[in-house]
C-alpha positions in Angstrom: 51.9 55.6 36.0 51.7 52.9 32.9 48.4 52.4 33.7 47.7 56.4 33.7 49.5 56.2 30.4 47.4 53.5 29.0 44.3 55.2 30.0 45.5 58.4 28.2 46.4 56.2 25.0 42.8 54.6 25.2 40.9 58.0 25.1 43.2 59.1 22.7 42.2 56.4 20.3 38.7 56.3 20.7 38.7 60.2 19.6 40.0 59.1 16.2 38.4 55.9 15.6 38.7 56.1 11.6 42.4 56.8 11.9 43.0 54.2 14.6 41.3 51.5 12.4 43.2 52.6 9.6 46.5 51.8 11.5 45.4 48.7 13.4 44.3 47.4 9.7 47.7 48.2 8.2 49.9 46.9 10.5 47.4 43.8 10.4 47.8 43.1 7.0 51.3 44.1 6.8 52.1 41.5 10.2 49.5 39.2 8.7 51.3 38.5 5.3 55.0 38.5 6.8 54.2 36.2 9.3 52.5 33.9 6.8 55.2 33.7 4.7 57.9 33.5 7.8 55.8 30.7 9.3 56.1 28.5 6.0 60.0 29.4 6.1 60.0 28.4 9.8 58.2 25.0 9.5 60.7 24.2 6.3 63.9 24.8 7.8 63.4 23.9 11.6 65.8 21.4 13.1 63.4 18.1 12.6 65.2 15.9 15.6 66.6 18.6 17.6 67.6 15.8 20.6 70.0 14.1 17.8 70.9 16.6 15.0 74.1 17.3 16.3 75.3 13.6 16.2 74.0 12.6 12.7 75.6 12.9 9.5 75.2 12.3 6.0 78.1 10.9 4.0 78.6 12.1 0.3 80.6 10.5 -2.2 80.7 11.2 -6.0 80.7 7.8 -8.0 79.8 10.2 -11.1 82.0 10.0 -14.5 84.0 13.3 -15.4 81.7 13.9 -18.4 78.4 13.6 -16.5 76.8 17.1 -16.5 76.7 19.0 -13.3 73.1 20.1 -12.0 70.5 19.3 -14.6 66.5 18.8 -14.1 66.8 15.9 -11.9 69.7 17.2 -9.6 73.0 15.7 -8.7 72.4 11.8 -8.6 75.8 11.5 -6.1 73.5 13.0 -3.5 72.4 9.2 -3.0 74.0 6.2 -2.9 74.6 3.2 -5.2 73.7 -0.2 -3.7 77.6 -1.4 -3.5 79.2 2.0 -2.0 75.9 1.6 0.7 76.9 -1.9 1.6 80.4 -1.0 1.7 80.0 1.9 4.3 77.7 -0.8 6.3 80.1 -3.4 6.4 83.4 -1.4 7.0 82.4 2.0 8.7 82.8 2.4 12.0 80.0 4.5 13.5 77.6 4.2 16.3 74.8 3.6 14.3 74.7 3.7 10.7 71.6 2.7 8.2 70.9 2.6 4.5 67.4 3.4 3.3 64.8 4.2 0.3 61.2 5.0 0.0 59.1 2.5 -1.4 55.3 2.0 -2.4 53.6 -1.3 -1.8 49.7 -2.8 -2.2 49.0 -3.5 1.4 46.1 -6.2 1.4 43.5 -5.9 4.3 42.8 -8.5 6.7 38.9 -8.5 6.2 38.0 -10.2 2.6 35.4 -7.7 1.9 38.2 -4.4 2.0 40.2 -3.4 -0.9 43.7 -3.2 -1.0 45.4 0.1 -1.3 49.0 1.6 -1.9 50.8 2.9 1.0 54.5 4.7 1.2 56.9 3.2 3.4 60.2 2.7 4.1 63.3 0.2 3.0 65.9 0.2 5.4 68.7 -1.8 7.6 68.4 -2.6 11.4 69.8 0.6 13.0 67.2 2.9 11.5 64.9 2.5 14.8 68.0 3.3 17.1 69.6 5.9 15.5 66.5 8.0 14.8 64.9 7.0 18.3 61.6 5.7 16.6 59.3 5.6 19.2 57.2 1.9 19.3 53.8 1.4 20.8 54.6 -2.4 20.5 57.4 -4.5 19.9 60.7 -3.4 18.4 62.6 -3.0 15.0 64.4 -6.2 13.5 68.0 -6.9 14.1 71.2 -7.2 12.0 71.0 -11.1 11.8 67.6 -10.4 10.3 68.8 -8.4 7.8 71.5 -10.9 6.7 69.0 -13.7 6.7 66.5 -11.7 4.4 63.9 -12.2 7.0 60.3 -11.4 6.1 59.3 -9.1 8.9 58.0 -5.9 9.1 57.3 -2.7 11.5 53.8 -1.2 10.7 53.0 2.6 11.5 50.3 3.2 14.3 47.8 4.5 11.5 48.4 1.4 9.2 48.0 -0.9 12.3 44.7 0.6 13.3 43.5 0.3 9.9 44.1 -3.0 8.9 43.6 -4.8 12.4 41.9 -2.1 14.5 44.6 -2.1 17.2 48.3 -1.7 17.3 49.0 -4.8 19.7 49.5 -6.8 16.6 53.0 -8.1 17.1 53.4 -11.5 16.0 50.9 -11.3 13.2 51.2 -11.2 9.6 50.5 -8.7 6.9 50.5 -8.9 3.2 52.5 -6.6 1.3 52.6 -6.8 -2.6 52.4 -10.7 -2.8 54.3 -11.7 0.5 53.5 -12.1 3.7 55.2 -10.7 6.3 55.7 -11.0 10.4 54.8 -7.9 12.3 57.9 -7.4 14.8 56.7 -3.8 16.1 54.4 -1.2 15.6 55.6 2.4 15.7 54.0 5.5 17.6 52.9 8.3 15.6 56.2 9.6 14.3 56.9 11.9 11.3 59.9 14.7 11.9 59.4 17.5 9.3 61.3 17.9 6.9 61.9 14.3 6.5 65.5 14.6 6.6 66.3 10.9 6.2 64.4 10.5 3.1 65.4 11.6 -0.4 65.1 15.5 -0.4 65.2 15.7 -4.2 61.6 14.0 -4.3 58.0 14.6 -2.9 59.1 12.8 0.2 60.9 15.9 1.5 57.7 17.0 3.4 55.2 14.3 3.5 53.0 12.0 5.9 54.5 9.5 8.1 55.8 5.9 6.7 53.3 3.5 6.9 55.5 0.6 7.1 59.3 -0.4 7.3 60.9 -3.4 5.9 64.2 -5.0 5.6 66.2 -3.1 2.8 67.8 -6.7 1.8 64.2 -8.0 1.4 62.9 -5.5 -1.0 66.0 -5.9 -3.2 65.9 -9.5 -3.3 62.1 -9.1 -4.0 62.6 -6.3 -6.5 59.9 -4.0 -4.8 59.2 -0.6 -6.6 61.5 2.1 -4.9 60.0 5.6 -4.8 62.5 8.8 -5.1 64.8 9.8 -7.5 66.7 6.8 -9.3 69.5 7.7 -11.4 71.8 5.5 -13.9 74.8 6.8 -15.8 76.2 3.8 -17.7 74.7 1.1 -20.0 74.2 -1.3 -17.0 72.0 -4.1 -17.2 68.5 -3.0 -16.3 67.6 -6.2 -14.4 70.4 -5.6 -11.9 69.7 -1.9 -11.5 69.3 -1.9 -8.1 72.7 -3.4 -7.5 74.6 -2.0 -10.3 77.6 0.4 -9.3 76.3 3.0 -11.6 72.8 3.4 -10.5 72.0 5.6 -7.1 68.9 5.5 -5.3 69.6 5.1 -1.6 70.2 7.4 1.3 72.8 6.8 3.9 73.1 8.3 7.5 75.5 7.9 10.4 75.3 8.5 13.9 78.5 9.8 15.4 79.0 10.9 18.7 82.4 12.2 19.4 84.6 14.5 17.4 87.1 11.8 17.2 84.5 9.5 15.7 83.7 12.2 12.9 87.4 12.7 12.5 87.7 9.0 12.0 84.8 8.3 9.7 85.7 11.3 7.5 89.3 9.6 6.9 87.6 6.5 6.2 85.3 8.3 3.7 88.6 9.9 2.0 90.3 6.4 2.1 87.5 4.5 0.6 87.2 7.2 -2.2 90.5 7.1 -3.1 90.6 3.3 -3.1 87.8 3.3 -5.5 89.6 6.1 -7.7 92.7 4.3 -7.8 90.6 1.2 -9.2 89.5 3.4 -11.7 85.4 3.0 -10.8 85.6 6.8 -9.2 86.7 9.0 -12.1 86.6 12.3 -9.7 88.8 13.5 -7.0 88.5 11.7 -3.8 88.9 15.5 -2.2 84.9 15.9 -3.3 84.1 13.7 -0.5 82.1 15.3 2.4 80.4 14.6 5.8 77.3 16.7 6.3 76.0 17.5 9.5 72.2 17.1 9.5 71.7 21.0 9.6 74.1 21.6 6.9 73.1 18.8 4.7 69.4 20.1 5.0 70.8 24.0 3.7 72.9 22.0 0.9 69.8 20.6 -0.4 68.0 24.0 -0.3 64.5 22.4 0.4 63.2 26.1 0.4 61.8 26.9 -2.9 62.5 30.0 -4.8 59.2 31.1 -4.9 58.7 31.2 -1.0 61.6 33.1 -0.8 60.2 35.6 -3.4 56.9 35.7 -1.7 58.5 36.2 1.6 60.8 39.3 0.0 57.7 40.4 -1.5 55.4 40.4 2.3 58.3 42.0 3.9 58.2 44.7 1.4 54.6 45.3 1.8 55.1 45.4 5.7 57.5 48.2 5.2 55.1 50.1 3.0 52.4 49.5 5.7 55.2 50.9 8.5 55.9 54.0 6.4 52.3 54.8 6.1 51.7 54.3 10.1 54.8 56.8 10.6 52.6 59.5 8.5 49.6 59.0 10.2 51.0 58.8 13.7 53.0 62.3 13.0 50.0 63.8 11.9 48.0 62.6 14.9 50.7 63.7 17.4 51.8 66.9 16.0 47.8 67.6 15.7 47.8 67.4 19.7 50.4 70.0 19.9 48.4 72.0 22.2 47.4 69.3 24.7 51.3 68.5 24.8 52.2 71.9 25.3 50.2 72.3 28.2 51.5 69.1 29.8 55.0 70.2 29.2 54.1 73.8 30.7 52.6 71.8 33.7 56.0 70.1 34.2 55.9 67.2 32.0 59.4 65.9 30.6 60.0 65.3 27.2 60.8 61.8 28.3 57.1 61.5 30.0 55.7 62.8 26.5 57.7 60.1 24.8 56.5 57.3 27.0 53.0 58.3 26.8 52.9 58.4 23.0 55.0 55.2 23.0 52.1 53.7 24.8 49.6 54.7 22.4 51.8 53.3 19.8 52.1 50.0 21.2 48.5 49.9 22.1 48.0 50.3 18.2 50.9 47.5 17.5 49.2 45.1 20.0 45.5 45.3 18.1 47.3 44.9 14.8 49.1 41.8 16.0 45.8 40.1 17.1 44.5 41.1 13.5 47.6 40.0 12.1 47.5 36.5 14.0 44.0 35.9 12.3 45.1 37.0 8.9 48.1 34.8 9.3 45.8 31.8 10.1 43.9 32.7 7.0 46.8 32.8 4.7 48.4 29.5 6.3 44.7 27.9 5.4 45.1 29.2 1.7 48.8 27.8 1.6 47.6 24.2 2.7 45.1 24.1 -0.1 47.9 23.9 -2.4 49.4 21.0 -3.9 53.0 21.6 -2.7 54.5 19.0 -0.5 55.0 21.4 2.3 51.6 23.0 2.4 50.4 20.5 4.6 52.7 21.3 7.5 52.0 25.1 7.3 50.7 25.6 10.9 51.5 28.2 13.3 53.0 27.0 16.4 53.2 28.7 19.9 56.6 30.3 19.3 55.2 31.9 16.1 52.1 33.0 17.7 54.2 35.1 20.2 56.7 36.0 17.4 53.6 37.6 15.8 52.3 39.8 18.6 55.7 40.8 19.5 56.8 41.7 15.7 53.7 43.9 15.7 54.2 45.6 18.7 58.2 46.2 18.1 57.6 47.4 14.3 55.0 50.1 15.8 57.0 50.9 18.3 59.8 51.5 15.8 57.3 53.2 13.4 55.9 55.4 16.3 59.6 56.5 17.5 59.8 59.4 15.1 56.6 60.9 15.5 56.7 60.3 19.2 60.0 62.1 19.6 59.0 64.9 17.3 55.8 65.3 19.3 57.9 65.4 22.7 60.1 68.4 21.2 57.3 70.7 21.3 58.1 73.9 23.0 55.3 74.4 25.8 56.1 78.5 25.4 55.2 78.4 21.7 51.9 76.3 22.3 50.8 78.6 25.3 51.4 81.9 23.0 49.1 80.4 20.4 46.5 79.8 22.9 
């Protein structure tokens, strides 16, 4: 029976090619614009590490003075950690894994004398980073906590940088020159770049970016005063020579892994006790109750990664889709009612109103399917235009299989809903009136 309705729908659409083309184009344009922005929103708000996001948490302390203005152009400095606070949490906090980190940009020297050095973005961190985030390795492994304490000159290279420098990833034990210091390579990671880059400074351009080219011990980066990328804030007249270790300058990110609800409760209590202790000593001026422990996805929501312009563009695209659907309703209503004689004859021959509704619904679904295929092409064109923009999120604007399926589904469902009123109205046509008119 469905095959019969499908053939009837094709025959009907072929009889009115111009109107059919208008409806397919309308739904295609509306779906294309909407799915372009929905895809951008999807990639910006997706779970970056679904296998572990439920056990990853970001502590939030507030060491700012009372007189420090809230908000501001550069955001809230308390979203990052001071060096003393991060080291205190590393020393006294009881978590399955915990790591302090910051972005950095260093001059990497090639192995060939004829090649030129280039700057690369990497990560300064502590030993638990790799186990906590399940960073995959092609060769070797990360460094140990003991090597952190000893300020060992060790490095982990990303896949792309290892290939660029040595032509292979099997380079454990070799040396690499970063800035003016030689480091021993202890591991090479497989390609790994969760998006958004939740572990980075979300107030900087690191939120959506390329994978880290290298990883170095944080203790070495501080000792050698390597350049830090990301937001760096100070709220005291501290000695700039000691900026990185100052209790009044924030620049670090800090993550913990807590595997059980009891661990979460214990760590939350530890954070409040630490903040209360700092408040009692006079260092923290604000109420210790401002302390928070954010689950990963809550932290991303708190940092509001989606720019207001993207949200506005999404609403405009959905509004355009609504306008397209209203026009399709009008076109389908005119098309179906114009076939009153045909529908009346079918009703007189015994077709039920439900049969007419299914027949016309099949026609609307076919229009929606065609519009969805056109919408996929237009969405890909729209995403290509997004990727030409200089925004940091533009490079990841890619449509995955789930969004492809969603595009077609949305087109068919939207067209069915748009065709529901015209189909219902046509199915109520009285056969007696139509036969009399004939």
